[in-house]
DSSP file (Angstrom, degrees, kcal/mol; ACC not computed):
  #  RESIDUE AA STRUCTURE BP1 BP2  ACC     N-H-->O    O-->H-N    N-H-->O    O-->H-N    TCO  KAPPA ALPHA  PHI   PSI    X-CA   Y-CA   Z-CA
    1    1 A M              0   0    0      0, 0.0     2,-0.3     0, 0.0     0, 0.0   0.000 360.0 360.0 360.0 135.2  -14.8  -16.4    4.9
    2    2 A E        +     0   0    0      2,-0.0     2,-0.3     3,-0.0     0, 0.0  -0.676 360.0 169.3 -88.0 147.1  -12.7  -15.2    7.8
    3    3 A Y        -     0   0    0     -2,-0.3     2,-1.1     0, 0.0     3,-0.1  -0.964  44.6 -88.6-152.1 167.3   -9.3  -13.8    7.0
    4    4 A D     >  -     0   0    0     -2,-0.3     4,-1.9     1,-0.2     3,-0.3  -0.690  35.4-170.2 -83.4 101.5   -6.4  -12.0    8.6
    5    5 A K  H  > S+     0   0    0     -2,-1.1     4,-2.6     1,-0.2    -1,-0.2   0.805  82.8  58.8 -65.5 -29.8   -7.3   -8.3    8.0
    6    6 A D  H  > S+     0   0    0      2,-0.2     4,-2.0     1,-0.2    -1,-0.2   0.898 107.2  47.3 -66.2 -39.2   -3.9   -7.1    9.2
    7    7 A R  H  > S+     0   0    0     -3,-0.3     4,-2.2     2,-0.2    -2,-0.2   0.887 112.0  50.0 -69.2 -38.4   -2.1   -9.2    6.5
    8    8 A V  H  X S+     0   0    0     -4,-1.9     4,-2.9     2,-0.2     5,-0.2   0.945 109.9  51.2 -63.6 -44.7   -4.5   -8.0    3.9
    9    9 A D  H  X S+     0   0    0     -4,-2.6     4,-2.6     1,-0.2    -2,-0.2   0.884 108.2  52.9 -57.7 -39.4   -3.8   -4.4    5.0
   10   10 A E  H  X S+     0   0    0     -4,-2.0     4,-2.2     2,-0.2    -1,-0.2   0.932 111.4  45.1 -61.7 -45.8   -0.1   -5.1    4.7
   11   11 A M  H  X S+     0   0    0     -4,-2.2     4,-2.7     2,-0.2    -2,-0.2   0.929 112.5  50.9 -67.2 -43.6   -0.5   -6.3    1.1
   12   12 A V  H  X S+     0   0    0     -4,-2.9     4,-1.9     1,-0.2    -1,-0.2   0.916 111.4  48.0 -60.1 -44.0   -2.7   -3.4    0.2
   13   13 A L  H  X S+     0   0    0     -4,-2.6     4,-1.1    -5,-0.2    -1,-0.2   0.910 111.6  51.1 -64.1 -39.6   -0.2   -0.9    1.6
   14   14 A A  H >X S+     0   0    0     -4,-2.2     4,-0.7     1,-0.2     3,-0.5   0.920 111.2  47.7 -64.5 -42.2    2.6   -2.7   -0.3
   15   15 A L  H 3X S+     0   0    0     -4,-2.7     4,-0.7     1,-0.2     3,-0.3   0.762 100.2  65.9 -74.5 -21.9    0.6   -2.5   -3.5
   16   16 A L  H >< S+     0   0    0     -4,-1.9     3,-0.8     1,-0.2    -1,-0.2   0.859  94.8  60.2 -60.6 -33.9   -0.2    1.1   -3.0
   17   17 A Y  H X< S+     0   0    0     -4,-1.1     3,-1.5    -3,-0.5    -1,-0.2   0.877  96.7  60.7 -61.1 -35.7    3.6    1.7   -3.4
   18   18 A L  H 3< S+     0   0    0     -4,-0.7    -1,-0.3    -3,-0.3    -2,-0.2   0.811 110.2  39.9 -59.6 -31.9    3.3    0.2   -6.9
   19   19 A T  T << S+     0   0    0     -3,-0.8     9,-0.9    -4,-0.7    -1,-0.3   0.125  86.3 133.8-108.2  18.6    0.8    3.0   -8.0
   20   20 A T  E <   +A   27   0A   0     -3,-1.5     2,-0.3     7,-0.2     7,-0.3  -0.352  23.3 164.2 -70.3 151.9    2.5    5.9   -6.2
   21   21 A H  E  >> +A   26   0A   0      5,-2.5     5,-1.9     1,-0.2     4,-0.7  -0.879  46.8  60.8-151.1 179.6    3.0    9.2   -8.1
   22   22 A D  T >45S-     0   0    0     -2,-0.3     3,-1.3     1,-0.2    -1,-0.2   0.959 135.7 -47.1  55.0  56.4    3.8   12.8   -7.2
   23   23 A Q  T 345S-     0   0    0      1,-0.3    -1,-0.2     2,-0.1    -3,-0.0   0.784 108.3 -57.0  53.8  36.2    7.2   11.7   -5.6
   24   24 A G  T 345S+     0   0    0      2,-0.2    -1,-0.3    -7,-0.0    -2,-0.2   0.591 114.5 109.2  80.6  11.2    5.5    8.9   -3.7
   25   25 A T  T <<5S+     0   0    0     -3,-1.3    32,-2.7    -4,-0.7     2,-0.3   0.648  75.1  42.0 -93.8 -16.1    3.0   11.0   -1.8
   26   26 A R  E   < -AB  21  56A   0     -5,-1.9    -5,-2.5    30,-0.2     2,-0.3  -0.944  61.3-173.8-129.2 151.5   -0.1    9.8   -3.7
   27   27 A A  E     -AB  20  55A   0     28,-2.0    28,-2.8    -2,-0.3    -7,-0.2  -0.989  36.2 -98.3-141.9 149.2   -1.3    6.4   -4.8
   28   28 A W  E     - B   0  54A   0     -9,-0.9    26,-0.3    -2,-0.3     2,-0.2  -0.438  31.2-143.4 -65.8 140.8   -4.3    5.3   -6.9
   29   29 A K        +     0   0    0     24,-2.1     2,-0.4     1,-0.2    -1,-0.1  -0.211  54.8 129.5-106.8  43.8   -7.0    4.0   -4.6
   30   30 A G        +     0   0    0     -2,-0.2     2,-0.2    23,-0.1    -1,-0.2  -0.137  47.4 106.5 -87.3  40.2   -8.4    1.1   -6.5
   31   31 A M  S    S-     0   0    0     -2,-0.4     5,-0.0     1,-0.1    -2,-0.0  -0.595  85.4 -58.6-111.3 172.4   -8.2   -1.2   -3.6
   32   32 A D     >  -     0   0    0     -2,-0.2     4,-2.3     1,-0.1     5,-0.2  -0.265  45.1-138.9 -51.2 127.8  -10.8   -2.8   -1.2
   33   33 A W  H  > S+     0   0    0      1,-0.2     4,-2.5     2,-0.2     5,-0.2   0.862 100.8  53.1 -64.5 -37.6  -12.6    0.0    0.5
   34   34 A D  H  > S+     0   0    0      2,-0.2     4,-2.3     1,-0.2    -1,-0.2   0.921 110.5  48.1 -63.8 -43.0  -12.7   -1.7    3.9
   35   35 A A  H  > S+     0   0    0      2,-0.2     4,-2.7     1,-0.2    -2,-0.2   0.914 110.8  51.0 -63.0 -42.5   -8.9   -2.2    3.7
   36   36 A M  H  X S+     0   0    0     -4,-2.3     4,-2.0     1,-0.2    -2,-0.2   0.907 109.2  50.9 -61.7 -42.1   -8.4    1.5    2.7
   37   37 A D  H  X S+     0   0    0     -4,-2.5     4,-2.4     2,-0.2    -1,-0.2   0.905 110.6  49.3 -62.9 -40.6  -10.6    2.6    5.7
   38   38 A R  H  X S+     0   0    0     -4,-2.3     4,-2.2     2,-0.2    -2,-0.2   0.915 109.9  50.3 -63.6 -43.6   -8.5    0.5    8.0
   39   39 A L  H  X>S+     0   0    0     -4,-2.7     5,-2.4     1,-0.2     6,-0.8   0.872 110.9  49.9 -62.3 -36.1   -5.2    1.9    6.6
   40   40 A H  H ><5S+     0   0    0     -4,-2.0     3,-1.0     4,-0.2    -2,-0.2   0.924 110.0  50.6 -66.8 -43.7   -6.7    5.4    7.1
   41   41 A D  H 3<5S+     0   0    0     -4,-2.4    -2,-0.2     1,-0.3    -1,-0.2   0.852 108.4  52.7 -59.5 -35.7   -7.6    4.5   10.7
   42   42 A K  H 3<5S-     0   0    0     -4,-2.2    -1,-0.3    -5,-0.1    -2,-0.2   0.567 118.2-114.1 -80.1  -8.8   -4.0    3.2   11.3
   43   43 A G  T <<5S+     0   0    0     -3,-1.0    18,-0.4    -4,-0.5    17,-0.2   0.634  84.7 114.6  89.5  16.5   -2.7    6.6   10.1
   44   44 A Y  S   <S+     0   0    0     -5,-2.4    14,-2.0    16,-0.1     2,-0.3   0.720  77.9  24.4 -91.2 -24.1   -1.0    5.3    6.9
   45   45 A I  B    S-C   57   0B   0     -6,-0.8    12,-0.3    12,-0.3    -2,-0.2  -0.939  80.5-107.9-137.3 159.8   -3.1    7.1    4.4
   46   46 A G        -     0   0    0     10,-3.5    -2,-0.1    -2,-0.3    12,-0.1  -0.134  68.2 -54.3 -73.4-179.2   -5.4   10.2    4.2
   47   47 A N        -     0   0    0      1,-0.2    -1,-0.2     2,-0.1     9,-0.2  -0.409  46.9-162.3 -62.6 119.7   -9.1    9.9    4.0
   48   48 A P  S    S+     0   0    0      0, 0.0     2,-1.4     0, 0.0    -1,-0.2   0.562  70.7  90.0 -79.6  -8.7   -9.9    7.7    1.1
   49   49 A K        +     0   0    0    -12,-0.0     2,-0.3     2,-0.0    -2,-0.1  -0.377  64.9 105.1 -89.2  56.5  -13.6    8.9    1.0
   50   50 A T  S    S-     0   0    0     -2,-1.4     0, 0.0     2,-0.3     0, 0.0  -0.797  82.7-110.0-126.0 172.0  -13.0   11.8   -1.4
   51   51 A K  S    S+     0   0    0     -2,-0.3    -2,-0.0     2,-0.0    -1,-0.0   0.652  85.7 107.6 -76.9 -14.0  -13.8   12.2   -5.1
   52   52 A A  S    S-     0   0    0      1,-0.1    -2,-0.3     2,-0.1   -23,-0.0  -0.298  71.5-137.3 -63.3 147.1  -10.1   12.1   -6.0
   53   53 A K  S    S+     0   0    0    -25,-0.1   -24,-2.1   -23,-0.0     2,-0.3   0.489  86.1  52.1 -84.8  -1.2   -8.9    8.9   -7.7
   54   54 A S  E    S-B   28   0A   0    -26,-0.3     2,-0.3   -25,-0.1   -26,-0.3  -0.889  72.6-140.3-131.8 164.5   -5.9    8.8   -5.5
   55   55 A V  E     -B   27   0A   0    -28,-2.8   -28,-2.0    -2,-0.3     2,-0.4  -0.910  22.0-115.3-124.9 147.9   -5.1    8.9   -1.8
   56   56 A T  E     -B   26   0A   0     -2,-0.3   -10,-3.5   -30,-0.2     2,-0.4  -0.685  23.8-142.1 -83.5 133.3   -2.4   10.7    0.1
   57   57 A L  B     -C   45   0B   0    -32,-2.7   -12,-0.3    -2,-0.4   -13,-0.1  -0.793  17.0-127.9 -90.7 136.3    0.1    8.6    1.9
   58   58 A T     >  -     0   0    0    -14,-2.0     4,-2.9    -2,-0.4     5,-0.2  -0.258  32.4 -99.8 -71.8 172.0    1.3    9.9    5.3
   59   59 A E  H  > S+     0   0    0      1,-0.2     4,-2.0     2,-0.2     5,-0.2   0.937 128.8  44.6 -58.8 -47.8    5.1   10.1    5.9
   60   60 A Q  H  > S+     0   0    0    -17,-0.2     4,-2.7     1,-0.2     5,-0.3   0.897 112.3  52.8 -63.4 -40.7    4.9    6.8    7.9
   61   61 A G  H  > S+     0   0    0    -18,-0.4     4,-2.6     1,-0.2    -2,-0.2   0.891 107.1  52.3 -61.6 -40.9    2.7    5.3    5.2
   62   62 A E  H  X S+     0   0    0     -4,-2.9     4,-2.0     2,-0.2    -2,-0.2   0.946 113.3  42.7 -60.8 -48.9    5.1    6.2    2.4
   63   63 A R  H  X S+     0   0    0     -4,-2.0     4,-2.5     1,-0.2    -2,-0.2   0.932 118.0  44.7 -64.3 -46.4    8.1    4.5    4.2
   64   64 A L  H  X S+     0   0    0     -4,-2.7     4,-2.9     2,-0.2     5,-0.3   0.888 110.0  55.8 -66.7 -38.0    6.1    1.5    5.3
   65   65 A S  H  X S+     0   0    0     -4,-2.6     4,-2.1    -5,-0.3    -1,-0.2   0.936 111.8  43.2 -58.4 -50.1    4.5    1.1    1.8
   66   66 A E  H  X S+     0   0    0     -4,-2.0     4,-2.3    -5,-0.2    -1,-0.2   0.912 113.9  50.2 -62.1 -45.4    7.9    1.0    0.2
   67   67 A D  H  X S+     0   0    0     -4,-2.5     4,-2.5     1,-0.2    -2,-0.2   0.908 112.6  47.0 -60.6 -43.9    9.4   -1.3    2.8
   68   68 A L  H  X S+     0   0    0     -4,-2.9     4,-2.5     2,-0.2     5,-0.3   0.856 110.1  52.7 -70.6 -34.3    6.5   -3.8    2.5
   69   69 A F  H  X>S+     0   0    0     -4,-2.1     4,-2.9    -5,-0.3     5,-0.5   0.942 112.3  45.2 -66.6 -45.1    6.6   -3.7   -1.4
   70   70 A K  H  X5S+     0   0    0     -4,-2.3     4,-1.5     3,-0.2    -2,-0.2   0.914 113.7  51.0 -63.1 -40.6   10.4   -4.6   -1.3
   71   71 A K  H  <5S+     0   0    0     -4,-2.5    -2,-0.2    -5,-0.2    -1,-0.2   0.938 122.8  28.4 -61.4 -46.9    9.8   -7.3    1.4
   72   72 A H  H  <5S+     0   0    0     -4,-2.5    -2,-0.2    -5,-0.1    -1,-0.2   0.797 137.4  20.1 -90.6 -29.2    7.0   -9.0   -0.5
   73   73 A F  H  <5S+     0   0    0     -4,-2.9    -3,-0.2    -5,-0.3    -2,-0.2   0.437  88.3 115.8-124.3  -0.5    7.8   -8.3   -4.2
   74   74 A G     << -     0   0    0     -4,-1.5     2,-0.3    -5,-0.5    -4,-0.0  -0.372  69.1-106.9 -69.1 149.3   11.5   -7.3   -4.4
   75   75 A L        -     0   0    0     -2,-0.1     2,-0.2     4,-0.1    -1,-0.1  -0.589  31.3-160.6 -79.1 134.5   13.9   -9.5   -6.3
   76   76 A T     >  -     0   0    0     -2,-0.3     4,-2.2     1,-0.1     5,-0.2  -0.643  36.7-102.6-101.1 167.0   16.3  -11.6   -4.3
   77   77 A S  H  > S+     0   0    0     -2,-0.2     4,-1.1     1,-0.2    -1,-0.1   0.872 124.3  52.0 -59.8 -34.4   19.4  -13.1   -5.7
   78   78 A K  H  > S+     0   0    0      1,-0.2     4,-0.6     2,-0.2     3,-0.4   0.924 110.5  45.9 -70.0 -42.8   17.7  -16.4   -5.9
   79   79 A S  H >4 S+     0   0    0      1,-0.2     3,-0.6     2,-0.2     4,-0.5   0.809 107.3  59.0 -71.9 -27.2   14.6  -15.0   -7.8
   80   80 A Q  H >< S+     0   0    0     -4,-2.2     3,-0.7     1,-0.2    -1,-0.2   0.806  97.2  61.7 -69.9 -27.7   16.9  -13.1  -10.2
   81   81 A E  H 3< S+     0   0    0     -4,-1.1    -1,-0.2    -3,-0.4    -2,-0.2   0.775  99.0  56.4 -67.3 -25.4   18.5  -16.4  -11.2
   82   82 A Q  T <<        0   0    0     -4,-0.6    -1,-0.2    -3,-0.6    -2,-0.2   0.647 360.0 360.0 -80.4 -14.6   15.2  -17.6  -12.5
   83   83 A I    <         0   0    0     -3,-0.7    -1,-0.2    -4,-0.5    -2,-0.1   0.485 360.0 360.0 -78.8 360.0   14.7  -14.7  -14.8
């Protein structure tokens, strides 16, 4: 199946924010390896091909990860009414 890899990368980066630790500089790397490689190539994360269970987010990656998480998963006033 063909799919929009940029949109997948955006969602993966947003979900990395959910698993950040060490003041938001590292995230668990349990995501699709191809997407992780593309995020590395785009300069958002460090090299995911290490033995570590987490990956380092670059400064730009940290900011974008948080912004994308809020954009896609943040509560709006309308969604808060449903809770």
